[in-house]
C-alpha positions as CSV (number, residue, x, y, z in Angstrom):
1,M,103.5,-129.7,55.1
2,I,103.1,-127.6,57.7
3,A,100.0,-128.2,60.1
4,E,98.3,-125.3,60.6
5,I,95.4,-124.2,63.2
6,S,92.9,-121.2,63.7
7,T,93.2,-118.6,66.8
8,A,89.7,-119.5,67.4
9,E,90.7,-123.5,67.4
10,L,94.2,-122.5,69.4
11,R,91.6,-121.1,71.6
12,E,90.3,-124.1,72.7
13,A,93.4,-126.3,72.4
14,L,95.0,-123.8,74.9
15,A,91.9,-124.1,77.7
16,Q,92.6,-128.2,77.4
17,G,96.5,-127.6,78.4
18,A,98.1,-127.0,74.9
19,R,102.0,-125.5,74.7
20,L,102.2,-122.7,72.9
21,I,105.2,-120.6,71.7
22,D,105.5,-117.1,70.7
23,V,108.5,-116.8,68.3
24,R,108.2,-112.9,68.0
25,E,110.7,-110.6,68.9
26,A,110.9,-109.9,72.8
27,D,109.6,-106.1,72.7
28,E,106.7,-107.5,70.1
29,Y,106.2,-109.6,73.0
30,A,106.2,-106.9,75.3
31,E,103.4,-105.6,73.4
32,A,100.4,-108.0,72.9
33,H,100.5,-111.3,74.1
34,I,98.7,-114.3,74.7
35,P,98.5,-115.7,78.7
36,G,101.2,-119.0,79.8
37,A,102.8,-118.3,75.7
38,E,106.1,-119.2,76.0
39,L,108.7,-116.8,74.4
40,M,111.3,-117.6,71.6
41,P,112.3,-115.4,69.1
42,L,113.0,-117.4,66.1
43,S,116.6,-115.4,66.1
44,T,117.3,-117.5,68.7
45,L,115.3,-120.8,68.2
46,P,118.5,-122.6,66.3
47,T,119.9,-122.4,70.2
48,S,117.3,-122.9,72.1
49,I,115.7,-125.7,70.1
50,A,116.5,-128.4,72.0
51,S,114.4,-127.2,74.6
52,V,111.2,-127.6,73.1
53,G,111.4,-131.2,73.4
54,S,108.6,-133.1,71.1
55,G,105.6,-131.7,71.6
56,P,102.8,-131.4,70.9
57,V,103.3,-127.5,70.3
58,Y,101.1,-124.8,68.7
59,V,103.6,-121.9,67.1
60,I,102.5,-118.3,67.3
61,C,104.0,-115.4,65.7
62,R,103.0,-111.4,63.7
63,S,100.6,-113.1,61.0
64,G,101.6,-116.4,60.2
65,G,105.3,-116.1,58.6
66,R,107.5,-116.9,61.2
67,S,105.7,-119.2,63.0
68,A,105.8,-121.9,59.4
69,V,109.8,-121.6,59.6
70,A,109.6,-121.8,63.0
71,C,107.2,-124.9,62.9
72,E,109.9,-125.9,60.0
73,L,112.5,-126.2,62.0
74,M,111.4,-127.8,65.1
75,A,110.0,-130.5,62.2
76,S,113.4,-131.2,61.3
77,V,114.7,-132.0,64.7
78,G,111.1,-134.1,65.6
79,T,109.0,-131.8,67.1
80,E,105.5,-131.9,66.4
81,A,105.0,-128.0,65.8
82,T,101.0,-126.9,64.7
83,N,101.7,-123.2,62.6
84,V,98.8,-120.6,64.0
85,S,97.3,-119.5,61.0
86,G,97.1,-115.1,61.1
87,G,99.4,-115.3,64.4
88,M,98.8,-112.6,67.0
89,M,96.9,-109.9,64.6
90,S,94.3,-112.6,64.2
91,W,94.0,-113.5,67.8
92,L,93.9,-109.9,68.8
93,H,91.3,-109.1,65.9
94,E,88.9,-111.8,67.5
95,G,89.0,-110.2,70.4
96,F,90.4,-112.9,72.7
97,E,92.3,-112.3,75.6
98,A,95.9,-111.3,75.5
99,E,98.2,-109.9,77.9
100,F,100.3,-106.0,77.0
101,G,102.8,-104.3,78.2
102,Q,104.5,-106.5,80.4
């Protein structure tokens, strides 16, 4: 079972210095992303997973599906990963800070 947190809980964790990995594609990330999020598209994760380390990390995508898959992959190599429920759609809906067009 993959651990999950809400976007409000993620916001609190980020304020405490938590690490966030965004597994969407580069064009999605460029449209809008959370400041400080590391882009690591799910499509590249099998080759870049070693750079994640042991965690803990939080993982986000558009709505929570791809990030759940990424969390399972990370867990399989011993990384403590937590899925962000609702993803960027929820984050933006809540009106939390984001960077656009970068």
